[in-house]
C-alpha positions as CSV (number, residue, x, y, z in Angstrom):
1,M,82.9,135.2,123.5
2,K,80.5,133.9,121.0
3,L,81.8,136.3,118.4
4,G,85.3,135.2,119.1
5,Y,84.3,131.5,118.9
6,Y,82.6,131.9,115.5
7,W,85.5,133.8,114.2
8,V,87.9,131.1,115.1
9,L,85.5,128.5,113.7
10,S,85.3,130.4,110.5
11,L,89.1,130.5,110.2
12,I,89.3,126.7,110.7
13,C,86.6,126.1,108.1
14,L,88.4,128.4,105.6
15,F,91.7,126.7,106.3
16,S,90.1,123.3,105.8
17,L,88.6,124.4,102.6
18,A,91.9,125.8,101.3
19,T,93.6,122.6,102.1
20,V,91.1,120.6,100.1
21,V,91.4,123.0,97.2
22,D,95.2,122.8,97.3
23,A,95.0,119.0,97.4
24,K,92.7,118.9,94.3
25,E,94.9,121.3,92.4
26,K,98.0,119.3,93.2
27,D,96.3,116.2,91.7
28,K,94.8,118.1,88.8
29,P,96.3,116.4,85.6
30,I,98.3,119.0,83.7
31,P,100.6,118.3,80.7
32,F,103.6,120.3,82.0
33,A,105.8,121.8,79.3
34,R,109.5,120.8,79.5
35,E,112.7,120.8,77.4
36,Y,115.3,118.1,77.3
37,R,118.8,119.3,76.2
38,S,121.6,117.1,75.3
39,K,124.8,117.7,73.2
40,G,123.5,121.0,71.9
41,D,120.1,119.7,70.8
42,T,116.7,120.4,72.4
43,L,113.7,118.2,72.4
44,R,110.4,119.9,73.6
45,Y,107.9,117.6,75.4
46,R,105.1,117.6,77.8
47,V,104.9,115.3,80.9
48,I,101.8,114.2,82.8
49,Y,102.6,113.0,86.3
50,P,100.5,110.4,88.0
51,E,97.7,111.0,90.5
52,G,99.2,111.6,93.9
53,Y,102.7,112.2,92.5
54,D,105.0,113.8,95.0
55,K,108.5,114.7,94.0
56,E,109.6,114.5,97.6
57,D,108.6,110.9,97.8
58,K,111.8,108.8,97.3
59,K,110.0,105.4,97.5
60,T,107.0,105.3,95.2
61,K,107.9,104.3,91.6
62,Y,105.8,104.5,88.4
63,P,105.9,103.1,84.8
64,L,107.0,105.4,82.0
65,L,105.1,105.6,78.9
66,V,106.3,107.5,75.8
67,F,103.7,108.6,73.2
68,L,104.9,109.6,69.7
69,H,102.5,111.7,67.6
70,A,101.9,111.7,63.8
71,E,103.7,113.8,61.2
72,S,101.0,116.4,61.1
73,E,101.8,117.3,64.7
74,N,105.5,118.1,64.1
75,G,106.5,121.6,65.1
76,S,108.0,123.6,67.9
77,D,104.8,124.8,69.8
78,N,105.1,122.1,72.4
79,Q,101.4,121.8,72.2
80,S,100.3,120.1,68.9
81,Q,101.5,116.7,69.9
82,L,98.7,116.5,72.6
83,K,96.0,116.4,69.9
84,Y,95.7,112.7,70.0
85,G,96.2,110.4,73.1
86,S,96.5,113.0,75.8
87,S,92.8,112.8,76.7
88,L,93.2,109.2,77.5
89,F,96.1,109.8,79.9
90,L,94.2,112.9,81.5
91,N,91.0,110.9,82.1
92,P,90.7,110.7,86.0
93,E,89.6,107.0,85.9
94,M,92.5,105.9,83.7
95,R,94.9,107.9,85.9
96,H,93.5,106.1,88.9
97,F,93.8,102.6,87.6
98,Y,96.9,103.1,85.6
99,P,99.2,105.6,87.4
100,A,102.2,106.5,85.2
101,V,104.6,109.1,84.1
102,V,103.6,109.9,80.5
103,L,105.8,111.8,78.1
104,F,104.6,113.5,74.9
105,P,107.7,114.7,72.9
106,Q,107.3,116.7,69.9
107,C,109.3,116.1,66.7
108,P,110.5,119.3,65.1
109,M,109.8,120.3,61.5
110,G,112.2,118.9,59.0
111,D,112.8,115.6,60.9
112,S,110.9,112.5,61.8
113,W,110.8,109.8,64.5
114,A,112.1,107.3,61.8
115,E,113.2,107.5,58.2
116,Y,110.5,106.9,55.6
117,T,109.6,108.3,52.1
118,K,106.3,109.9,51.1
119,D,104.7,109.8,47.7
120,E,103.6,113.5,47.2
121,A,100.9,112.5,44.8
122,T,99.2,109.8,46.9
123,G,100.5,110.6,50.4
124,K,101.5,106.9,50.7
125,L,104.4,106.2,53.1
126,T,107.0,103.6,52.7
127,V,110.0,102.5,55.0
128,P,113.5,101.6,54.1
129,V,115.1,98.2,54.9
130,D,118.3,99.7,56.6
131,P,117.5,103.1,57.8
132,A,119.9,105.4,59.8
133,Q,118.6,106.6,63.1
134,T,117.2,110.2,62.8
135,R,118.7,113.0,64.9
136,T,115.3,113.4,66.8
137,S,115.2,109.7,67.5
138,E,118.8,109.7,68.8
139,L,117.8,112.7,71.1
140,L,114.7,110.8,72.2
141,S,116.7,107.8,73.1
142,R,118.9,109.8,75.4
143,M,115.8,111.4,77.0
144,I,114.2,108.1,77.8
145,E,117.4,106.8,79.1
146,H,117.6,110.0,81.3
147,Y,114.1,109.4,82.6
148,S,114.6,105.6,83.2
149,K,117.3,106.4,85.8
150,K,115.1,108.6,87.9
151,P,114.2,107.2,91.3
152,F,110.5,107.4,90.6
153,I,110.5,105.4,87.4
154,K,110.1,101.5,87.3
155,S,112.8,100.5,84.8
156,D,111.1,97.3,84.1
157,Q,107.9,99.0,82.9
158,I,108.9,101.4,80.1
159,Y,106.5,101.5,77.2
160,L,106.4,103.0,73.7
161,V,103.2,104.0,72.0
162,G,102.9,105.6,68.6
163,I,100.5,106.6,65.9
164,S,101.2,106.9,62.1
165,S,104.8,108.1,61.8
166,G,105.0,107.7,65.6
167,G,104.1,104.1,65.1
168,M,107.1,103.8,62.8
169,G,109.2,105.6,65.4
170,V,108.4,103.3,68.3
171,L,109.0,100.3,66.2
172,D,112.3,101.8,65.0
173,L,113.4,102.5,68.6
174,A,112.4,99.0,69.7
175,V,114.6,97.4,67.0
176,R,117.6,99.6,68.1
177,E,117.2,99.0,71.8
178,P,114.9,96.0,72.4
179,K,116.0,95.3,75.9
180,N,115.1,98.8,77.1
181,Y,111.2,98.3,76.8
182,A,108.6,96.3,78.2
183,A,106.0,96.7,75.5
184,V,105.4,98.5,72.2
185,V,102.2,99.6,70.6
186,S,102.2,100.8,66.9
187,I,98.9,102.1,65.5
188,G,98.9,102.6,61.8
189,G,102.7,102.3,61.8
190,A,105.3,100.3,59.8
191,I,108.7,98.8,59.7
192,S,110.6,96.6,57.3
193,P,109.9,93.0,58.5
194,D,113.5,92.2,57.7
195,R,114.4,94.2,60.8
196,V,112.3,92.6,63.5
197,K,114.1,89.3,64.3
198,S,115.5,90.8,67.5
199,L,111.9,91.6,68.8
200,K,110.6,88.1,69.2
201,K,110.6,88.3,73.0
202,L,109.2,91.8,73.2
203,P,105.4,92.2,73.6
204,I,104.2,94.1,70.6
205,R,100.8,95.2,69.5
206,M,100.1,96.5,65.9
207,Y,96.7,98.1,65.3
208,H,95.8,98.8,61.7
209,G,92.9,99.7,59.5
210,T,92.4,97.4,56.5
211,A,91.5,100.3,54.3
212,D,94.6,102.4,55.2
213,S,95.7,104.2,52.1
214,T,98.5,106.0,53.8
215,V,100.4,103.1,55.4
216,S,99.4,99.7,54.0
217,V,98.2,97.2,56.5
218,S,100.5,94.7,54.7
219,Y,103.4,96.3,56.8
220,S,101.8,95.3,60.1
221,R,100.8,91.9,58.7
222,D,104.2,91.1,57.3
223,T,105.8,92.1,60.5
224,Y,103.5,90.0,62.6
225,Y,104.1,87.0,60.4
226,E,107.9,87.5,60.5
227,L,107.8,87.7,64.3
228,K,105.7,84.5,64.5
229,A,108.1,82.8,62.2
230,N,111.0,83.6,64.5
231,G,109.2,82.2,67.4
232,S,107.4,85.1,69.0
233,K,104.6,84.3,71.3
234,V,103.9,87.9,72.3
235,A,103.3,89.7,69.1
236,E,99.7,90.6,68.3
237,I,98.0,92.3,65.3
238,I,94.5,93.9,65.5
239,E,92.8,94.9,62.4
240,Y,89.9,97.2,61.9
241,S,87.8,96.2,58.8
242,D,87.2,99.0,56.4
243,K,88.9,101.6,58.6
244,G,91.4,103.9,57.2
245,H,94.7,105.4,58.6
246,A,93.3,107.2,61.6
247,C,92.3,104.0,63.5
248,W,93.8,105.3,66.7
249,R,90.5,106.4,67.9
250,E,89.2,102.8,67.8
251,A,92.4,101.4,69.2
252,M,92.8,103.7,72.1
253,S,89.1,103.4,73.1
254,S,89.2,99.7,73.1
255,T,88.5,98.1,76.5
256,D,92.0,96.5,77.0
257,F,94.2,99.1,75.5
258,L,95.8,100.4,78.6
259,K,95.2,97.0,80.5
260,W,97.3,95.1,78.1
261,I,100.2,97.7,78.1
262,F,100.5,98.0,81.9
263,A,100.4,94.3,82.3
264,Q,103.7,93.9,80.6
265,K,106.9,93.8,82.4
266,K,110.5,93.1,81.5
């Protein structure tokens, strides 16, 4: 009898332990590899689901955040785009306080999130006044629209965050579809100030290093002044004295980086 009792007890303990392990594995943050296909084109991306996400849950909704990487992470490995930014959204504390579906699309080689020119001698980037939308940006727009219609997404909390050329990309997307987004964050990015009049009601934060030799801080400054001149009360610029182009480390580690983003709603 005693042997039978202990055997049953052992099975119960093992089952309980397995249940706990399964629960932990289920909530383990993993950037799942995915592909979005539309009209013959394919956009590779990674998705991080929020803590406690259950695809069978038809009631719980989450914000959607799209993170656009820099030019150096262009490719087709569906991995390089996680180099910057992903650690923030994989952080258990951040996932707990700011649950969201986070997308990390990867721009293929030979294209960009937005049009710009690059001086091969200096590496300095400049943006045109009236650019066409790139093929990858068009595909990304369709993918964001696709996700926005999913039952687990809060359509009034769709956010764009981008670094360097990705910062250019999020600003370009916002200009083309300003009513689709709740907030935009550009870090070391740029856009022609002549294009931003339609963004005066959209919360925008621009982070920039004053010593940036790749994308001049004057782009963010001029964009900010233009938005203010058009009546914006929700545009902000945050400068880092003597910091260069890669100021996204400072920006994303600032105390209110995610707090500000997720406080915005359409």
